[in-house]
N, C-alpha and C positions, 0 to 999 in steps of 0.2 A: 543543358537542362536544369541541373542542381543549383549551378552558380547564378544563372539567370533568374531562376524563381525565388533564390534565397541569398541575396548579396550580402557581403560582409557586415554591414551594420545590422542588418536583420538578424544575421547568425549570431552576432554579439549579444542581442538581447534573449536569444532563445537557448544557447548552449548552457547546460547545467554545469556549474564549476566541478572540477575534479573531486574535490573532498565531499561533495554531496551526491556525487553519481554512483549509484548502487545497482548495477544492472542485473546481477545475479546474486543469490545467497552466498556469502562467504562460509568458511568453515565455522564461524562463530554463531551462525544461524542455523541452529540445529533441526528445527522442525521440518523445512523443505528437503533436507538431505534424508532425514529419517523417514519421511513419507514416500519416497521413491520405491517403486516395486521391489519387493523382497528379493525376487529371483534376479533382478538387475543389481542390486547392491552386492549379493552373494557372488554374481560373476565378477564384478570389479574386484572385489577382496580377493577372490580366489587367484586371478591374474596378477594382482599386487603381492600377494604372498609368494607367488614363484620368482619374484624379482628381488626379495629381500637378501640382501648380501651378494647378490648377482654382481659380476664384472662388468663394468660399463664397456661396450665394444670399441676396440682400440681403432684410431684413425691415423695411422703413420703416414709420413710424407711419401714413401714409396707407393702406397696405396692411391694417394691423391694423384701421383704422377702418371698413373696407368693411362688416364685419358690422353694425355699429351703423348705417351709412348706407344699405346696400341689402339686407342679410340674406345676403349671399354669404360663406360661410366658406372655400370651397375655394381662392380665390386667395391667402389666407395659409397655409393648411394645407399646400399642396403644396410651397413652398420651405421651410417650417418642418420638415416631414418629411424632405425631401431632405437638409437639413443633418445630421440624425440618421443617416439612410442611409448617407451619405457617410463620416461619421466611424466608424460601425460597420465598414463595408467596410475603411476603411485600418487599423483596429486589428487586425481578424483577418488582414488581409494582412501586416502587420509581425510579428505572432506566428508566421505561417507561414515567412516568409523571414528575419527576423532580420538585415536588412542596414542598417538604419537609412534606407532609401529613403523611407519614409512618414512619418518621425517629425515632420519640420517641418510638413507638412501636417495630420498629427493635432493637433499643437500649436496650428495655426490653427484648427481646428474646435473644439477645446475652449475656446479663448479667445473665439471669436465666440458660443459658446453661453453662456459664463459671463456675458458682457457683456448678453446679452438681459434686458429689464426683467421679462419674465414668461416662464416655460418652457411655459405651457400655449398653448391656442388661444383666438381671440376669442369663440368660441361660449360659452366657459364663463366669461368674465370677469365675467359678470352677477352672479356669487356674491359679488363684492366690493360694499361699501357703496355705492361710486360707481356701481354699474351698468355697463351696456355703454359701451363707449368704449375709451380707452387704459387700460392698467394702472395702478393706484395702488400704487407699489412699497412704501408704509407698510403695506399690508395683504396679508398673504401668503394666497394661495389655492392649495391643492393639488388640482389635477385630474388627469385621466388622464395627460396628456402632460408635465405638470411631473414627475409620478412617473417616467414612462418615462425623461425626461431625466436626472433624478437617478440612477437605475439605470444608465443608458448611461455616465455619467461615473464612476461607483462601479466598474464592471467594467473601464472603460478603465484606471483607476488601478491597480486590481487586477492586470491583465494585463501592464502595461507597467512598472510600479513605478518604479525608480530610472532607467529608460530615459528617462523624461519629464524627470528631473533634469538630463541633459545638456543639455538645452534651457534650462531655467530652473528653478533648485533649489525655487522657491516655487510651482511649477505644482501640484503634488498638494496642497499646503496651501491653494491657491485652490479646488480642487476641493472639499476637506474643508469649507472654510467656506461655500461657496455651498449644497452639499447640505444641511448643517447648518441654515442659515438657512432655506431653501426647503422642505425636506422632513422632516429628523429632528425638529427642536423643535416645528414647528407641529403634526405629527401625534402627537407624544408629549404635548404639554401641553394640546391643545384636544380636546373630545369633540363640538364642534358642527358638525363636517363631516358634511353629510347622508349622504354615501356610507358613513360608519362605522357608521349604525344605532342610535346610542345614544339618540336621540331618537325618540320615537313619531310618525310622520307618517301612520299609516294605510296604508302602502303597504311592501312588502318591498323591501330595497335590491336594486339589480340588479348589472350586471356592473362597474360602477365599483369596487364593495367588493372583490371578489378581486383585480381588475385593478390597482388602485393598492396594495393591501396587498402583492402580490407584489414590487412595485418598491420600496415602502417597507422592505419586509423585506430585500430585497438590500442597500439602502442602509445599513440598520441593521448587518447582519451583517458587511459589508465595511469601513464608515468609522466606526462609533462606537467611539471609543477608550475611553470610560468604561463598564467592565464592568456597573455597577450599572445606568447608563441603558440600556445595550444589552440587558440581561436585562428590564428593565420595558418597553422598547419592544417586544420580541420577544412578550412576554406580552400586552400590550396589542393587537399585531397579531392574535394568536390569538382573543382575545375579539371582536375586530372581525369576522374571518372567520367567527365562530360567528354573528354576526348575518346573514350571509349563508346559511350551512348549515343552521342549525336550523329555520328556517321553510320551507327549499326543498321542492318537491313530493316525496313519498317515491318516485314514479315516475321520478325523475330528469330530468322533463321541463323543457327550458328554453322557458319562454314568449316569451322574446325572439326565438326563431327560431334555426336552426342556424348562421347566420353569426356570431351573438353567443355561440354555445357557445365559439368559440375564445377569447373574453375573459370567459366565464363559467366553466363547467366546467372549461375548459382552464386559466384563471387560478387556479382553485382548486388543480389540480395543480401549478402553479409555486410556490405556497405551500407544499404538503404536501411536495414534493421539497427545497426549501431548507431546511425544518424538519428532514426526514429527515437531510440532509447535516450540518446545524450540530449535531446531537446523536448522530452516528455511528449512525444508525439506530434509536436508542431511541424517537423520537417519531414514531409512524406509526399511521394510521387506516384503511389500505387494506382492511381486513377488514370495515368498516363496510358494511352494505348500502346506505345511502344515497350514500356515496361512489362505490361500484361502479355504482350506477343513474345517477348524474350523468354518468358516463363514457360508458355504453353508448349515451347518447342519440344520439350523433352518428352512429353506424352504423345506427341504427334508422330514422332519417328519411332515409336516403339513397334516391333514387329509381333512377337509373343513371347511371354516369359523374359528371359534376360537377352534375347535377341533384338537388337536395335539396328537401325540402318546406319551402315558404317563407311560412308563415303568419307574422304580424307583420312588423317591419321587416327583412325578410331577402329578399336576391335569390334567383331560382330556381337560379343558379349558385353553388356554394359551394366553396372550395378550403381544406379542413382542412390544418393542418400535419402532415405525414405522420408525422415522427418524434415528435412530441407525442402523437398518436393512439396510435402504436406503444408509447410508454413508459407511457402511461396503461393501456393493455390488459396489458402486462407486469406492472405493478405490482398490478393487481387479479386477474391470473390468468384474463383472459377471451381464449380463443382467438379468438373472432371479432372483438373489438376489435383484437387484434394482427393479424389477418389484414387488417383493414380498413386499418391503418397501413402494413403491408407493401405492399398494393395501391396505396396512395397513393404510398409512396417509389418504387415502379417507374414510376408515372405521372409523377411530378415529378422523376425522375431524381436523387435526393438524393446517390448516390455521386459525381456528377459536379458536385456543387455546385448542383443544382437546388433550388428553394424552392416552397412553395405561392405565394408573391408572383410568381415568375417563371411559374408554370403559369397564373395568373390573367392576366397580361399576354399570354402567348402565346395564350390563348384568344380575345383581342380583346374581353373584358370589361373595363369600367373598373375600375382598382382602388377597392377599398371607400372608403378615404379616404388612400391613398398612405402608409399607416401601415408604416414599414419594419420588418424583422424585429428583434425585440429580441435584443440580444446574450447577455441571460440564458437566452433559449431557445435560441439558436444553439449555445452551448457545450455543454450535454447532448446535443444532436443530433450535434454533430460527433464527439464521444466515446463515442456509442453506436452508431455506423455499423458498427464492426466486429462488433457483436453481431448484426446482422441475418441471419436465415437467407437462403440463396441459392435456395431452392425458390420455384417460381412462386406468386403469391398472387391470390386472388379475393375480390371484395368480398362480405360475408355476405348482404346483401340478405334480411333475415328475411321470411318469408311473412305474419306476422300481428305486429302491434304494438299494444298498447292501453296508453296512458298515462292512467291512470284520473283522475289528480288534474288534470291540464291537459285532460284530455278530447280527446285526439287518437288517431285511429284510422288505422293503416297496413295495407293489404292488397294482396296481389299474387296472380297465378294459381298461381305455384310459387315455393318458396324458393330463393334463390341465382341466379335468372335474372330478366332484365328482359323476357323474352318475355311477351307478352300484356297483359293489362289489369292496370292499377295504379291504386289510388284511395286518397287519403287525406282525412279529414274531420275537422272539430273541433266541439266545443261550448265549454265554458268561459265566460268571462265578457269584458265589454268594458272592464275596467280592468287588463288584462295590461300587462306592461312592453312598451313599443313597440307598443302595441295598434293594431288595426284593427278597426272595427266589422264582425265577420265570423262571428257566431255561425251555425252551419249550413253553413258554406262548405266547398267540397270541390275537388279537383283531379283530374283524370285523364289519365293518360299512357297510350300504346299503344307496346309495345315499346321503352320507355324514351325515348319522344319525346313532347312536350308537346302536348296538345290542348285541354283546358279548365284554365285555368290561374288563378293569383293573381298579378296583375301585380308585386307587390312595392312597392317605395318609390322615390321619385325621390332625386336629390341632397339631402343635408341643407342646409337653409337656416334662417333665423331663424324662419320660419313654422312649420317642422316641430314644433317644441316650443314652440309658443305657444297662445293661446286659439283661433287659427284652424287648428289641425291638421286638423279634420275638414272644412274647406273643400277640402282637398286630395282629389282624385278617388280616388286609390288607397287611402285610408283609409275610404271610405264604404261601406256595405253595397250600395249600388246597382251597385257595380262588383265584387261578388263573386258567386259562383256560385249563380244561381237564387235569391238572397235577395229577398223580396218588398218592393216599395215600394208602400205602400197610400195612394192619394190624396196622393202627394208625400212621404209619411212613411217615413223609413228608421230603422235601429237607431241607438241613442244610446250615447254612451260612458259608462262608470261600472261599478262593481262590482255594482249591482243590476240591471244589463242583463245577463242571463245565461240560459245553458241550463237547462232544468229537466227532470225526468222522463227523465233520460238512461240508456240501456241499451245494452250492447254484448255480442255474442256472435261466436264464430267457431268453425267446423268445417271439415272437409276440404272440403266442398261450397260454403261461402259464409262471408262476414264482413259483419256489419252493425252500424252505429251509428245509434241512434234518439234523438231528443231534441225537446223542445218549445220552439220559438224564440219563443213570444209574449212571454215577459219580456224579451227583448232590445230590445222596441219600447216606446214610450210610449203613454199611453192614447188620444192622438190617431190612432193607427193602427188603433183599433177592433178589435185581434185579442185574442179571448178565449183561443184556443189555436191553435197551428200545429205539429202534430207531423210531424216529418219523418224518414223512414227512409232512409238511404243503404245499399245492399246491392250488394256484389260476388258475383255468382254465378260462381265460378271457371270460366275458359275459356268463358263465355257472354256476360255482360253486366254493366253497371252500372246499377242502377235507383235512381230517386229517387221515393219515394212521398210525397205531401203531404196531410194531412188537416187541414183549417182549419175554424175557427168564427169569425165576426166578430159584434161586438156590435150592430152595425146595417149595413144596406146602404152600400156604397161605389160609387164611380164608376170608380175606376181601380185595377188592381193589375198591376204590370209586374214581371217577373223578367228578370234579365241574365245574360249568359255572356260573359266575356272569353277570347279565343282568339288564338293566333299563326298559325291555319291560315286558308287561303282557304275561304269558307264559301258553298256553293250552297244557296239558300233557294228555289229555284224549285219544288221537290216539295212540296206540302202535306203536312204531318205529318211530314216528315223534313227535318233539317238535315244537309247532307253536308258534313263537315269534310275538306278536302283538304290534302294536304301541301304546304308552302310553305317556300321558303329563308329562313331568319331571319338569320343572320349567319355569316360565314365558311364553314365546311363543315356547320354546324348547320342542320337543317330540322325542320319541325314533324311531328307524327304525324297520323294520319288516322282516321276512324270517323264514325259516323252517330248523332244524337240523335233518337229517336222522340218525338213529342208529338201531343196531340189537336188537329188543325187545326179541329175545330169550336169550339174553347174559345179557341185563342189566335190572334192575328195576330203577324206577325213582321216586324220592321224591323232593319236593320243601321246601324252607324255606325263610320266609321274613326277610330281614335285615333291621331293623328300624334304620334310620339315625338321630342322634340327633347332632352329631357334625357339627359345622358351616361350616368348610372347604369342608367337603364332601358333606354336603347339599347344598352349593352353586353350585356344580356341578350335583349332581344327585337328588336334591329334598329330600323328606321325606323316601326314601327307594329304595333298590335295591332288587333283587329276585336271590336267589342261587339255582340252580338246580343241583342236585346230582345223577349221574348215578352209580348205585352199580352193580358190576359183581355178577351175581346170584351164579355161580359155577366157580370161577377164576381157570383156569388150569395153569400148569408150563410155557407152551408155548402158544402164542396167536397172533392172528392178528386181530386188530380191526380197523373198517373204520367208519368214520362219515363225512357226506356230508351236507354242507350248500348251501341252494339255496334262491332265492329271495322270493319263494313261488308263 
C-alpha cells in the first residue's frame, strides 16, 4: 500500500530534511509546554521529583539468565521496563519545568541504558545464533524493546538537545552511535529479521512488524544524518509495513486480540502519523478502507467498561490508550471511534496526567508486561489535549458486529447500552496469531458483567511460545465454551483445523452465527460433522444448538464452561449462575443455562488461580462446569438456552 502509492523518487521530493523536521516542541519552545493543563504538569513533576537521586534498577547477568534457566521472563522485564519508564518521566518533567533539576538523573539513565549489552528482553534473545542465554554482543538482534529503547533515546536527544551537552558534550554522540549500531544499520542492511516479512514463513507477520517499524522510523527521522540513507530507510520501513498491511483481514479484525490491537493497528497509526508529519501531510492513506477498518476494531469489540472480547492471548480487561484511539478516529473521520477515545479520556483522566497504564494499575489488574508509555506516543497525546471536545462522551457499543474474515460475531440487546444480554462468538482457524484452540467458542455477559467467559492467558513464560504451548490449560479447547472433547480428543492447532460452513445473519430480532466445528478436530475424534448455531434472541435468551454426526460410536463426550460465577447445579436441567465478587469492586453477572438433564450429567471443579496475570482479571479462582453425555449417540441434536433468570 505505502510503497505502491509513494515510490522512492516521490518520497525523495516529499521527505522533510532532518534538520528542518520539528514534529513537537523541544524544551526550548516554552509556550506549548507551559500551556499544558496545570494538573498534568504537576502530576509529571511529582512523579519526577520522586525519582531524583533514585538508584537505577540493576540488570545483572543472572537475572537475564533466568529465562534460559527456568523460563521466567518477568523478573528481568520489570526492572528493564522500569528503567525506561523512569527516563521517559524525567525527560518530560524537565521539558515541562526547564530548571535543570532532572538533568543529572536523565544523564544517569541514558548512560545506564547505553551500557546495556542488549536493549531487548531475554525471551527474544533466542533469535541469536547462540540461542537462549546471555546476549552475544557480536550479533545484533532487533526485537520489540530494542527498537523501543532506541526511540526513547532518540526522542530524549531531540527534546533536550544541547541541554544534555551541559553535562557531557559527547552524550548525544553516544546516543547517535548506539542507535546506529543497534537499530539503524542492522534494519537498513538486513532483510532477514522475521518481523519484516520479506521471507515467506507461511504466516502473516504480527504486531512486531508495525511496533518495531514505528520505533525504527522515529530513530531514522530523528537521528539519521545521511539524507540518502534516511530516505532509503524510510522507504524500506514503508515496504516493511506493507508486509503487515497488505495481507491484513479486510474486516480490520485483529486475530491477536484487542489487547494486542494497541501494538498492532495502533502501531500502524504511529507509523502513519510519523510519515504524515515528516512529509508535511503529503503522505497519507487515511481514506483507504482497510486503514479505517483496522482502527474501528477496538471499539467494535468492547463489551462494557474495561471488558473487551478476549479471544486469543488477550485478557478480558483491556485499557486502550485514550488519546491514540481518539486521534485514530479523528484521522479517519469516524465519530464513533472519536467518541470511544473521548470516553476513555474521561475515564483515564488524561487532562490531569492520567494514562491507560495508570488506569490499569488502579483497577487492580496486573500490568500486561510493565511496558512503559512510549514517549513517541506521549508527545502527540500531550499536544492534542487542547483539541478535545468538552462534551460528555459515551462508548459506542455497536449492537451488531460481524468480522467476516476472522469470523467473529458481536451481538447485544440494544446499541449503545450494556443492559441485557451480550454474546460474542468465533469461527476462524487454529493458526491465528497468539492462537488458542477455540473454534466455536463464545462468551456471555449480562448487564456488562461476565458469566460465561474465556479465561484468557497466564503470564508469559518460555513455555507459552514453545512446542508445549497447548499443554497450558487456557489454550485448550476443553476449557472453552461447550467445545466437545470426544474420548479425550480435543481440537488441534494449525491452519487446517478451522471452521467450515460458516454463516452469519442479524436482524432487529436476533443475531446468529453458525459453523461446522468438525474440521477443528483430528480424525481420532470421529467427528464427521458438528454444526453449531449460536443465537442471540434480543431481550430473551442466547441459544446454542448443536447437530452432530460421528463416524462411529464413542464412549465419552464432555462439554465445559468456565465462569467467574458461583454455580448451583442442584436443579436438574438448570445451571444457576449466581453473582460473585471477583476482585476489588468487580462482581460477576448472573443467569441460568438450561440443558437436557436426561442427556447430561453435571460436575464442577474449582480452578485455583495463582498466576498474577489471570488473577488480576478473575481473582483467586474460576469455576469449570462439565456436562458429560450419559449415553452419547452417533447422531444427536443438543440445545442449550441461557436466560437472565
